C-alpha positions as CSV (number, residue, x, y, z in Angstrom):
1,X,98.0,-215.6,-79.7
2,X,95.5,-216.2,-82.5
3,X,96.2,-215.7,-86.2
4,X,93.4,-215.2,-88.8
5,X,93.9,-216.7,-92.2
6,X,92.0,-214.5,-94.8
7,X,93.1,-216.4,-97.9
8,X,89.6,-217.6,-98.7
9,X,87.8,-214.3,-98.1
10,X,86.7,-214.0,-101.7
11,X,85.0,-217.4,-101.8
12,X,81.2,-217.4,-101.7
13,X,79.4,-220.0,-99.6
14,X,75.8,-221.0,-98.9
15,X,74.0,-220.9,-95.6
16,X,71.5,-223.8,-95.6
17,X,68.8,-224.3,-93.0
18,X,67.4,-227.8,-92.8
19,X,64.5,-229.3,-90.8
20,X,65.3,-230.7,-87.4
21,X,64.5,-234.3,-88.5
22,X,67.2,-234.1,-91.2
23,X,69.7,-232.6,-88.7
24,X,69.0,-235.5,-86.3
25,X,69.6,-238.1,-89.0
26,X,72.9,-236.5,-90.1
27,X,74.1,-236.4,-86.5
28,X,73.5,-240.2,-86.2
29,X,75.1,-241.0,-89.5
30,X,78.7,-242.2,-89.4
31,X,81.3,-240.2,-91.3
32,X,81.9,-242.8,-94.1
33,X,78.5,-242.8,-95.7
34,X,76.8,-240.6,-98.2
35,X,74.0,-238.5,-96.6
36,X,72.4,-237.0,-99.8
37,X,72.8,-235.4,-103.1
38,X,72.2,-231.9,-104.4
39,X,70.7,-231.3,-107.9
40,X,71.1,-227.8,-109.2
41,X,69.1,-226.8,-112.4
42,X,69.7,-223.6,-114.1
43,X,67.2,-222.0,-116.5
44,X,68.3,-218.9,-118.4
45,X,66.7,-215.8,-117.0
46,X,65.5,-217.5,-113.8
47,X,66.9,-218.3,-110.4
48,X,68.7,-221.6,-109.9
49,X,66.5,-224.5,-108.8
50,X,68.1,-226.6,-106.0
51,X,66.8,-230.0,-104.8
52,X,68.1,-232.3,-102.1
53,X,67.7,-236.0,-102.2
54,X,68.6,-237.9,-99.0
55,X,70.4,-241.2,-99.3
56,X,68.9,-244.6,-98.4
57,X,71.6,-245.1,-95.8
58,X,70.3,-242.0,-93.9
59,X,66.7,-242.9,-94.3
60,X,67.4,-246.3,-92.7
61,X,68.7,-244.7,-89.5
62,X,65.6,-244.8,-87.4
63,X,64.6,-246.2,-84.0
64,X,61.8,-248.8,-83.7
65,X,58.4,-247.1,-84.1
66,X,59.9,-243.9,-85.5
67,X,58.2,-242.3,-88.4
68,X,59.8,-242.3,-91.8
69,X,61.0,-238.9,-93.2
70,X,60.6,-237.5,-96.7
71,X,63.4,-238.2,-99.1
72,X,63.0,-235.4,-101.6
73,X,63.3,-231.7,-100.6
74,X,63.5,-228.4,-102.3
75,X,65.7,-225.5,-101.3
76,X,64.4,-221.9,-101.6
77,X,67.3,-219.6,-102.5
78,X,67.6,-216.0,-101.4
79,X,70.5,-213.6,-101.9
80,X,72.2,-211.9,-98.9
81,X,72.6,-208.2,-99.8
82,X,71.9,-206.3,-96.5
83,X,74.2,-208.3,-94.3
84,X,77.9,-209.2,-94.2
85,X,78.2,-212.8,-93.0
86,X,81.1,-215.1,-93.0
87,X,82.0,-218.7,-92.1
88,X,85.0,-219.3,-89.8
89,X,86.8,-222.5,-88.7
90,X,89.0,-222.9,-85.7
91,X,91.9,-225.3,-85.1
92,X,93.0,-225.6,-81.5
93,X,96.7,-226.2,-80.6
94,X,97.6,-229.9,-80.2
95,X,100.4,-229.6,-77.7
96,X,99.3,-227.6,-74.7
97,X,102.2,-228.7,-72.4
98,X,104.9,-227.0,-74.4
99,X,106.9,-224.2,-72.8
100,X,106.2,-221.9,-75.8
101,X,102.5,-221.9,-76.4
102,X,101.4,-222.7,-79.9
103,X,99.3,-220.2,-81.8
104,X,95.7,-220.8,-82.5
105,X,94.7,-220.9,-86.1
106,X,91.4,-219.2,-87.2
107,X,90.4,-219.5,-90.8
108,X,87.8,-217.6,-92.8
109,X,86.3,-220.2,-95.1
110,X,84.3,-217.8,-97.2
111,X,81.6,-215.1,-97.3
112,X,77.9,-216.0,-97.3
113,X,76.3,-215.0,-100.5
114,X,73.1,-217.0,-100.5
115,X,70.7,-218.4,-97.9
116,X,68.8,-221.6,-98.7
117,X,65.7,-222.9,-96.8
118,X,65.2,-226.6,-97.1
119,X,61.5,-227.6,-97.4
120,X,60.1,-231.1,-98.0
121,X,57.9,-231.9,-101.0
122,X,54.2,-232.3,-100.3
123,X,53.8,-236.1,-100.2
124,X,52.2,-238.8,-98.0
125,X,55.3,-239.3,-95.9
126,X,55.6,-235.7,-95.0
127,X,51.9,-235.5,-94.0
128,X,52.2,-238.5,-91.8
129,X,55.3,-237.1,-90.1
130,X,53.6,-233.7,-89.6
131,X,50.4,-235.3,-88.2
132,X,52.5,-237.3,-85.7
133,X,54.4,-234.3,-84.5
134,X,51.1,-232.3,-84.0
135,X,49.7,-235.2,-82.0
136,X,52.7,-235.3,-79.7
137,X,52.7,-231.5,-79.2
138,X,49.0,-231.5,-78.3
139,X,49.3,-234.3,-75.7
140,X,49.1,-232.9,-72.2
141,X,52.2,-233.4,-70.1
142,X,50.1,-234.6,-67.1
143,X,47.5,-237.3,-67.6
144,X,45.1,-239.2,-65.4
145,X,46.2,-242.8,-64.8
146,X,44.3,-245.5,-63.1
147,X,46.3,-247.3,-60.4
148,X,45.8,-251.0,-59.7
149,X,47.6,-251.0,-56.4
150,X,48.1,-248.7,-53.4
151,X,50.9,-246.2,-53.8
152,X,53.1,-245.8,-50.7
153,X,53.7,-242.2,-49.6
154,X,56.9,-241.5,-47.8
155,X,57.8,-238.4,-45.9
156,X,60.9,-236.6,-46.9
157,X,64.0,-237.6,-45.0
158,X,65.5,-234.1,-44.8
159,X,63.9,-231.1,-43.2
160,X,64.8,-227.5,-42.5
161,X,66.6,-227.0,-39.2
162,X,64.2,-224.4,-37.9
163,X,61.3,-226.7,-38.5
164,X,63.0,-229.5,-36.6
165,X,63.8,-227.2,-33.7
166,X,60.2,-225.9,-33.6
167,X,58.8,-229.5,-33.5
168,X,61.2,-230.5,-30.7
169,X,60.2,-227.4,-28.6
170,X,56.5,-228.1,-29.3
171,X,56.9,-231.7,-28.1
172,X,58.8,-230.7,-25.0
173,X,56.2,-228.2,-24.0
174,X,53.4,-230.7,-24.6
175,X,55.1,-233.2,-22.2
176,X,55.2,-230.6,-19.4
177,X,52.4,-231.5,-16.9
178,X,50.7,-228.7,-15.0
179,X,51.7,-228.8,-11.3
180,X,49.4,-227.8,-8.5
181,X,48.9,-224.1,-8.3
182,X,50.1,-223.9,-4.7
183,X,53.3,-225.7,-5.7
184,X,53.9,-223.3,-8.5
185,X,53.3,-220.3,-6.2
186,X,55.8,-221.7,-3.7
187,X,58.4,-221.9,-6.4
188,X,57.7,-218.4,-7.5
189,X,57.8,-216.9,-4.0
190,X,61.1,-218.7,-3.4
191,X,62.6,-217.3,-6.6
192,X,61.4,-213.7,-5.8
193,X,63.1,-214.0,-2.4
194,X,66.4,-214.2,-4.3
195,X,65.7,-211.5,-6.9
196,X,63.1,-208.9,-7.3
197,X,62.7,-209.0,-11.1
198,X,62.5,-211.9,-13.6
199,X,61.7,-212.3,-17.2
200,X,59.3,-215.0,-18.4
201,X,62.0,-217.3,-19.8
202,X,63.8,-217.6,-16.5
203,X,60.6,-218.2,-14.6
204,X,59.7,-220.9,-17.0
205,X,63.0,-222.6,-16.5
206,X,62.6,-222.4,-12.7
207,X,59.0,-223.7,-12.5
208,X,59.1,-226.0,-15.7
209,X,55.5,-225.1,-16.4
210,X,53.7,-224.5,-19.7
211,X,54.1,-220.8,-20.5
212,X,50.3,-220.2,-20.9
213,X,49.6,-221.7,-17.4
214,X,52.5,-219.9,-15.9
215,X,51.3,-216.5,-17.2
216,X,47.8,-217.1,-15.7
217,X,49.4,-217.5,-12.2
218,X,51.8,-214.6,-12.7
219,X,49.0,-212.2,-13.4
220,X,47.4,-213.0,-10.0
221,X,50.5,-212.3,-7.9
222,X,52.8,-210.2,-10.1
223,X,53.0,-207.0,-12.0
224,X,54.4,-206.8,-15.5
225,X,56.7,-203.8,-16.0
226,X,56.3,-201.8,-19.2
227,X,58.8,-199.1,-18.5
228,X,62.5,-198.9,-18.0
229,X,64.7,-199.7,-16.2
230,X,62.9,-203.1,-15.7
231,X,60.9,-203.3,-18.9
232,X,59.4,-206.7,-19.8
233,X,60.2,-208.0,-16.3
234,X,57.9,-209.5,-13.7
235,X,57.8,-208.5,-10.0
236,X,55.6,-209.4,-7.0
237,X,52.7,-207.2,-6.2
238,X,53.2,-205.1,-3.1
239,X,50.8,-207.2,-1.0
240,X,53.0,-210.3,-1.7
241,X,56.4,-208.8,-1.0
242,X,58.2,-209.9,2.2
243,X,61.6,-208.3,1.6
244,X,63.8,-207.9,4.8
245,X,64.5,-204.2,5.4
246,X,67.9,-203.2,6.7
247,X,67.9,-202.4,10.5
248,X,70.3,-199.4,11.2
249,X,73.2,-200.1,13.4
250,X,73.4,-198.0,16.6
251,X,76.8,-196.5,17.1
252,X,78.5,-195.3,20.3
253,X,77.9,-191.7,19.4
254,X,74.2,-192.3,19.0
255,X,74.2,-193.8,22.6
256,X,76.0,-190.9,24.1
257,X,73.7,-188.4,22.4
258,X,70.7,-190.3,23.7
259,X,72.1,-190.2,27.3
260,X,72.8,-186.4,27.1
261,X,69.2,-185.8,26.1
262,X,68.0,-187.7,29.1
């Protein structure tokens, strides 16, 4: 359950947008130092003039070789009339293991009445910072680099399973030596004595010959069926078939009938 505290609804707050380099400095700064000062000047009949001056403690927070950032900034003020914006804060429950869950507290800290855009003053420090950022942005991500030694290229360790299977089958087929044509024909004739129809995969297993070489021999002695019921199957040509035909068994009745006719 979440409760919303609206006690500060009538308080007006500012929405301030600062440059990225200031935000980075403030994130690095510890919580016990002063990060800057605001100076607000009011002239009757004109809009308030707001200036931001960063502290020396913040300006010193930089890495080796990092560019200095401007100290003085001005804030352009604009009123918020067309939008309803607010600032909220959230406090999560501290004891999450309790039997009765604690309520989450949500507070409305105020209503945004003005937007402020923080801009640096035009000085030498700002120009140097801007020039450096432009140089970094214009540098290509890929550059030509001269190498003083040979770079070792390594093949990837892992590979797709279907690629590995294809390479293994390719190597296995390459190792198959072509047998003599007569030997292959003898193996084929012996196989067709057992069965009349074969597909190419079964014949390749039987003869263990490269598939291209095997098809060349099959075209000489076999026909390839393109119609059902033996579609995509090979069978011997009629002139090579030597199937045993069943001899009819002569019965006693046939003998008696033959004797009567005589």
